[in-house]
N, C-alpha and C positions, 0 to 999 in steps of 0.2 A: 504494500500500500504506500502511496506517495504521502509525503508530509513536508512541512516546513518547520524550522526551529526559529522562533521569534521571541526575543527577550527570555531565552531559556525555556520557553514553552513549546511543546510539540503540537503542531496544528495539522490535523488529518485532512487529506485531500482525496478526491475521487480520482479515477483513472485519467480524467481530462484536466485535472489541476484545480477543480472547484472545491471550495470548502465543504466538508461534510456537515459541519455544524454552523449555522448562521451566527450563533452566539460567539464564535471564535473570532469574528471580524473586529478589526481595530485599524486605526491609521497605520501603525507599524506593519500589520499583516498585509494591508493593501500595498504598502511600499515594497514589501518582500515579494508579493505576487507580481507586481509591476517589474521589479528587477529581473525576475525569471523571464519576463517577456521583452527584456531589453528596452524598457520604457521608464522614463523619469516623469513622475506625476507633477503637473503644473497646477496652478489655481483653477484653470479651465477644466482639467481632468477631475479635480476634487468636486467642482460644482456639479458635474454630470454624475459622479459617483454618489454624492449625497441625494441628488434628485432621484436616481435609480432606487436608492434605499427607501425613499419616501413613496415612490411608486409601488414598491414591493409591500411596504407596510399597509398601503391602501388597498391593493388588489390581490395580494398574496401570489403574485407571479412575476417572473422576469419577462419584460417585453421583448418581442422580436424587433427587427430593425424599423419597420414602418410605424408601429405604435410608439417606439422609443423616440423617433424623430418628431412625431406629432406632439408627444408629451413635452419634450424639450422645447419645441417651438411655442407651445402653450405657456409654459412656465418661464422661459428665458428669452423668448422672442425668436423671430425667423432667422436672424443672423447666426444664432447658435443651433437652432433646431432645423438643420438641413443636413442632407446626407453627406455633402462634401466636407463640411466642418467636422462632423462626427467621424467620418472615415479617416480624415487626417489625424484627429486626436487618437483614435483607437485602431490604427494600422489596417484599415479596410474591413474590420469586423467589429463594428461598434457594439452591437447587441451582445455578442458572445464575450468579447474581451472586457467590456465595461461591467457586465454582470459578474464575471469572474473577479475583477478587481474590487467590486463593491461587496463581495462576499455572498452573492446570491446564487441560486441554482442556475444551471445552463438554461437559456430560453428553450422551451419545448419544441418549437418548430425551426430551430437552427441546427444545421448539420454539424 
């Protein structure tokens, strides 16, 4: 089984690198997950990650790309809620990678 060690704690991951327990998520865990993806989290990344966690709290699911884009546009405006912006931030796979970094389950309709 995959895992991360963050601040001396063992964080269990599934076979795709997503957290097994949502409660294990924290900013240092997100940073460690991002590091595995060769990604440095900026304020813009954090804004999307916190938004995703709010979406999950409200709807109990991780959004696929289209609902993610619509939700970001609704909450942060069209300049951030568009596929180009999110693809640039999350290496062409915004729904999957952002969900992983936000400590959420893999979106169900993402390959």
